[in-house]
C-alpha positions as CSV (number, residue, x, y, z in Angstrom):
1,X,66.2,237.5,26.6
2,X,62.8,239.4,26.6
3,X,61.0,240.3,29.8
4,X,56.9,239.6,29.9
5,X,54.9,240.8,32.5
6,X,52.0,238.4,32.6
7,X,48.8,239.4,34.6
8,X,46.8,237.0,35.9
9,X,49.3,234.5,35.2
10,X,48.5,231.8,38.2
11,X,45.3,231.3,36.7
12,X,43.9,228.0,34.8
13,X,45.6,229.2,31.4
14,X,48.4,231.0,33.0
15,X,50.0,227.7,34.6
16,X,50.2,226.5,30.7
17,X,51.3,229.7,29.4
18,X,54.2,230.6,32.4
19,X,55.8,227.4,32.2
20,X,56.0,227.6,28.2
21,X,57.4,231.0,27.8
22,X,60.0,230.3,30.6
23,X,60.8,227.2,28.2
24,X,61.3,229.5,25.1
25,X,63.5,231.8,26.8
26,X,61.7,234.6,28.5
27,X,62.0,236.1,32.0
28,X,59.0,236.1,33.2
29,X,57.3,238.5,36.0
30,X,53.8,236.6,37.0
31,X,51.4,239.1,38.6
32,X,48.6,237.5,40.5
33,X,46.5,237.8,43.5
34,X,47.7,234.4,44.7
35,X,45.9,234.4,47.8
36,X,43.0,233.0,46.3
37,X,44.4,230.2,44.5
38,X,47.6,229.7,45.9
39,X,50.9,229.4,43.8
40,X,52.2,226.0,44.4
41,X,51.4,225.1,40.6
42,X,54.1,227.6,39.5
43,X,57.5,226.9,38.4
44,X,58.9,228.8,41.2
45,X,62.4,226.9,41.0
46,X,63.1,228.5,37.7
47,X,65.4,231.6,38.0
48,X,63.7,233.6,35.4
49,X,60.7,233.5,37.0
50,X,59.5,236.4,39.3
51,X,56.3,236.0,41.4
52,X,54.3,239.4,42.5
53,X,51.7,238.7,44.5
54,X,49.2,241.8,44.0
55,X,45.6,242.8,43.0
56,X,45.1,244.1,39.4
57,X,43.4,247.2,40.8
58,X,46.7,248.2,42.9
59,X,47.5,250.3,40.2
60,X,50.7,251.7,41.6
61,X,51.9,248.2,42.3
62,X,51.1,247.3,38.8
63,X,53.1,250.5,37.5
64,X,56.0,248.9,39.7
65,X,55.8,245.7,38.1
66,X,56.1,247.3,34.5
67,X,59.0,248.6,35.2
68,X,62.1,247.1,32.6
69,X,59.4,245.0,31.0
70,X,59.2,244.6,27.3
71,X,55.7,243.3,26.8
72,X,52.8,242.6,28.8
73,X,50.2,239.4,28.5
74,X,46.8,240.5,30.2
75,X,45.1,237.5,31.5
76,X,43.6,238.9,34.8
77,X,39.9,238.8,35.2
78,X,36.7,237.6,37.4
79,X,36.4,234.5,34.7
80,X,33.4,232.8,33.5
81,X,29.7,234.7,33.5
82,X,28.9,232.5,36.9
83,X,31.1,234.7,38.6
84,X,28.6,237.8,38.4
85,X,26.6,235.8,41.1
86,X,29.3,237.0,43.5
87,X,29.5,240.8,43.9
88,X,29.3,243.1,41.0
89,X,31.3,245.8,42.4
90,X,34.0,243.4,42.6
91,X,33.6,242.0,39.0
92,X,32.8,245.7,37.8
93,X,36.3,246.8,39.5
94,X,38.4,243.8,38.4
95,X,37.0,243.5,34.7
96,X,36.5,247.0,33.9
97,X,37.4,249.8,36.0
98,X,41.3,248.4,36.6
99,X,41.6,247.9,32.7
100,X,42.6,251.2,31.3
101,X,45.1,252.4,34.3
102,X,47.1,249.2,33.7
103,X,47.1,249.9,30.1
104,X,48.3,253.3,30.7
105,X,50.7,252.3,33.8
106,X,52.2,249.6,31.0
107,X,52.8,252.5,28.3
108,X,53.9,254.6,30.5
109,X,56.9,251.9,31.8
110,X,57.7,251.7,28.0
111,X,56.3,248.6,27.4
112,X,56.2,247.8,23.7
113,X,53.6,244.8,23.2
114,X,50.3,244.6,25.1
115,X,48.3,241.3,24.6
116,X,44.6,241.3,26.0
117,X,42.7,238.2,26.3
118,X,39.0,239.0,25.7
119,X,36.9,236.0,25.0
120,X,34.5,234.6,22.4
121,X,31.6,235.1,24.7
122,X,31.2,238.8,23.9
123,X,29.1,237.5,20.8
124,X,26.3,236.3,23.4
125,X,23.6,234.4,21.3
126,X,24.1,234.3,17.3
127,X,22.1,232.3,14.6
128,X,25.1,233.3,12.2
129,X,26.7,230.1,10.8
130,X,30.1,232.2,11.0
131,X,31.0,234.7,13.1
132,X,33.6,236.8,12.5
133,X,35.6,239.5,14.5
134,X,33.1,241.8,12.6
135,X,30.1,240.6,14.1
136,X,28.3,242.7,16.7
137,X,28.8,242.4,20.0
138,X,25.6,240.9,21.9
139,X,26.8,240.5,25.4
140,X,24.0,238.3,27.9
141,X,26.4,239.1,31.1
142,X,28.6,241.8,32.6
143,X,31.4,239.5,32.1
144,X,31.1,239.6,28.2
145,X,30.1,243.1,28.5
146,X,33.1,244.2,30.1
147,X,35.5,242.1,27.5
148,X,34.0,244.1,25.2
149,X,34.1,247.5,26.3
150,X,37.9,247.0,27.3
151,X,39.0,245.7,24.1
152,X,38.4,249.7,22.6
153,X,40.4,251.2,25.8
154,X,43.1,249.2,24.8
155,X,43.5,250.2,21.4
156,X,43.0,254.3,21.8
157,X,46.4,253.8,23.5
158,X,48.3,252.3,21.1
159,X,50.6,253.8,18.6
160,X,53.9,252.8,16.9
161,X,55.9,252.3,19.7
162,X,52.8,250.9,21.9
163,X,51.6,247.9,20.0
164,X,48.3,246.3,21.2
165,X,46.6,243.1,20.1
166,X,43.0,241.5,21.6
167,X,42.4,237.8,20.9
168,X,38.8,236.3,21.7
169,X,39.4,232.7,23.0
170,X,36.8,230.1,22.7
171,X,35.8,228.4,26.0
172,X,39.0,226.7,27.3
173,X,39.4,222.6,28.0
174,X,42.1,220.4,29.1
175,X,44.4,219.5,31.7
176,X,46.4,222.3,33.4
177,X,48.4,222.6,36.7
178,X,46.0,225.2,37.9
179,X,42.8,222.8,36.8
180,X,39.6,224.2,36.7
181,X,36.3,222.0,36.3
182,X,34.1,225.0,35.7
183,X,34.1,224.6,32.3
184,X,31.9,222.8,29.9
185,X,34.2,220.2,28.6
186,X,35.8,219.9,31.9
187,X,32.5,219.7,33.6
188,X,31.8,217.0,31.6
189,X,34.4,214.9,32.2
190,X,34.4,215.2,35.7
191,X,30.7,213.7,35.6
192,X,31.7,211.0,33.5
193,X,34.7,209.8,35.4
194,X,33.8,210.1,39.1
195,X,29.7,210.0,38.9
196,X,29.7,207.5,36.2
197,X,27.0,209.8,34.3
198,X,26.8,212.8,32.4
199,X,24.3,215.7,32.8
200,X,23.8,217.7,29.8
201,X,21.8,221.1,30.4
202,X,19.9,221.9,27.3
203,X,22.4,220.7,24.6
204,X,21.4,222.5,21.5
205,X,23.8,225.3,22.4
206,X,26.6,226.0,20.1
207,X,30.0,226.5,21.8
208,X,33.4,226.7,20.4
209,X,36.4,225.2,22.3
210,X,39.9,225.5,22.7
211,X,42.6,223.4,24.2
212,X,44.5,225.2,27.0
213,X,47.7,223.9,25.0
214,X,46.6,226.0,21.8
215,X,45.8,228.9,24.2
216,X,49.1,228.9,25.2
217,X,50.7,228.5,21.6
218,X,48.7,231.8,20.8
219,X,49.8,233.6,23.6
220,X,53.4,233.0,22.8
221,X,52.7,233.4,19.2
222,X,51.1,237.4,19.9
223,X,53.9,238.2,21.8
224,X,56.6,236.9,19.1
225,X,54.4,238.1,15.6
226,X,55.7,241.0,13.7
227,X,54.2,244.0,14.8
228,X,52.6,245.0,11.7
229,X,50.8,241.7,11.4
230,X,49.2,242.2,14.7
231,X,48.9,245.7,15.7
232,X,45.3,247.0,16.7
233,X,44.1,243.7,15.5
234,X,41.0,241.1,17.0
235,X,41.4,237.8,16.3
236,X,39.1,234.8,17.0
237,X,40.4,231.7,18.5
238,X,38.4,228.5,18.7
239,X,38.9,224.8,17.5
240,X,35.8,223.1,17.3
241,X,32.3,224.6,17.5
242,X,30.1,221.8,18.6
243,X,26.8,221.5,20.6
244,X,26.9,220.6,24.3
245,X,25.4,217.4,23.2
246,X,27.7,216.6,20.8
247,X,30.6,217.4,23.0
248,X,28.9,215.1,26.0
249,X,28.9,212.0,23.3
250,X,32.9,212.9,22.7
251,X,33.2,212.4,26.8
252,X,31.3,209.6,26.7
253,X,33.1,207.7,23.9
254,X,36.3,208.8,25.4
255,X,35.4,208.1,29.2
256,X,34.6,204.7,28.3
257,X,37.9,203.5,26.1
258,X,39.8,205.1,29.0
259,X,37.9,203.5,32.0
260,X,36.1,200.3,30.3
261,X,35.5,199.0,34.0
262,X,33.1,201.8,34.3
263,X,30.8,200.3,31.6
264,X,28.3,202.1,29.8
265,X,28.3,206.0,30.9
266,X,24.4,207.3,30.4
267,X,23.4,211.1,29.3
268,X,20.9,213.0,31.2
269,X,19.6,216.0,29.1
270,X,17.9,218.4,31.4
271,X,16.8,222.1,30.7
272,X,19.1,224.8,30.9
273,X,18.8,228.7,31.9
274,X,22.1,229.4,29.9
275,X,21.5,230.6,26.2
276,X,24.5,231.2,25.0
277,X,25.3,229.7,21.4
278,X,27.6,231.0,18.7
279,X,29.6,229.4,16.1
280,X,32.7,231.2,15.7
281,X,34.9,231.8,12.5
282,X,38.8,231.4,13.3
283,X,39.9,232.0,9.6
284,X,41.1,235.5,10.3
285,X,43.9,234.4,12.3
286,X,44.8,231.6,9.9
287,X,44.9,233.8,7.3
288,X,46.8,236.9,9.1
289,X,49.3,234.4,11.4
290,X,49.3,231.1,9.9
291,X,47.8,229.9,13.5
292,X,45.6,226.7,13.5
293,X,44.6,225.2,16.9
294,X,46.2,221.5,16.9
295,X,44.5,219.8,20.0
296,X,41.0,218.5,19.8
297,X,38.5,218.0,22.1
298,X,38.9,214.5,22.2
299,X,42.6,215.2,23.4
300,X,41.8,217.4,26.0
301,X,39.3,214.7,27.5
302,X,41.8,212.1,27.5
303,X,44.2,214.5,28.8
304,X,41.7,214.8,32.0
305,X,41.1,211.1,32.3
306,X,45.0,210.7,32.3
307,X,45.2,213.1,35.6
308,X,42.2,211.7,37.0
309,X,44.1,207.9,36.7
310,X,47.0,209.4,38.3
311,X,45.6,211.2,41.2
312,X,46.3,214.6,40.2
313,X,42.7,215.7,40.7
314,X,41.5,214.4,43.9
315,X,38.5,215.5,45.6
316,X,37.3,216.7,42.3
317,X,33.4,218.0,43.4
318,X,34.1,218.5,46.9
319,X,37.6,220.7,46.6
320,X,36.8,224.4,46.0
321,X,40.1,225.3,44.3
322,X,38.6,223.7,41.0
323,X,35.5,225.9,40.8
324,X,36.1,229.9,40.7
325,X,32.6,230.8,42.2
326,X,33.0,228.6,45.2
327,X,36.5,229.6,46.1
328,X,35.9,233.3,45.8
329,X,33.0,232.6,48.1
330,X,35.0,230.8,50.3
331,X,37.9,233.3,50.5
332,X,35.3,236.3,50.8
333,X,36.9,237.7,47.8
334,X,36.2,241.8,47.3
């Protein structure tokens, strides 16, 4: 049985990835600052799960956690661009300063594979019809700048015994045990279901999207693929490149089907101060690894509708836990 250390495994994506890896036979150690978002969403009754509550900036604790592990999946960060309205020092220390020490600790402990979750937002604004992995990185915020800066910090330490791979996922969407409602598809669905109205900021911006289940499948693949196929590689991964307005139209259609009693759901359009717009090409990961996302935006919206209907997401506007920035402000994260 292989052992994997999932740094940031208590987050939105981790809450789908971790149970999947356990089901696949991995022994999983989650390393996460769980006091911000809690840990009740993790399968604590699974004997193959170990949970370490820790800060990714605590290099000594990370080094201890690395002992005896075969692989590391690095998901930890102060995520999404809006988080930088908080405290630049917090985000800089977590997203950039802590990264290379974690890489060094992993290599020193004898970890054989390091999978790093970067972001497709590193491309910023691009008019290119197909943004491949070779496209220049044009970050608009410190979040995507730091993601881009971390990639070479991993790859400068790799060798035949320490294999590193980077993936740049599109904006993640869909239902997860540790839900986020501050991501574009999820935001629009929450508004449609619970406010009976969709507000679109701008609308023309192109955004690639990736269902959280495809994200989890990708993580599992990158942990198991042959070394020679992934060593020092960078992979885009997105499914549907759509404008915000087109996403809103899908949300409107699906929510009206799922909740016919709500009647016609209007779409209001207003100006946006977020110019990020890019269309990523995910051909490389299909070509090299045969990986193609299977789950659509429509499926993500239907999954969220089901969760709302079943009462899994109560107080979806008022509870801070669904919103990263609000939670970190509330707990005084530093």
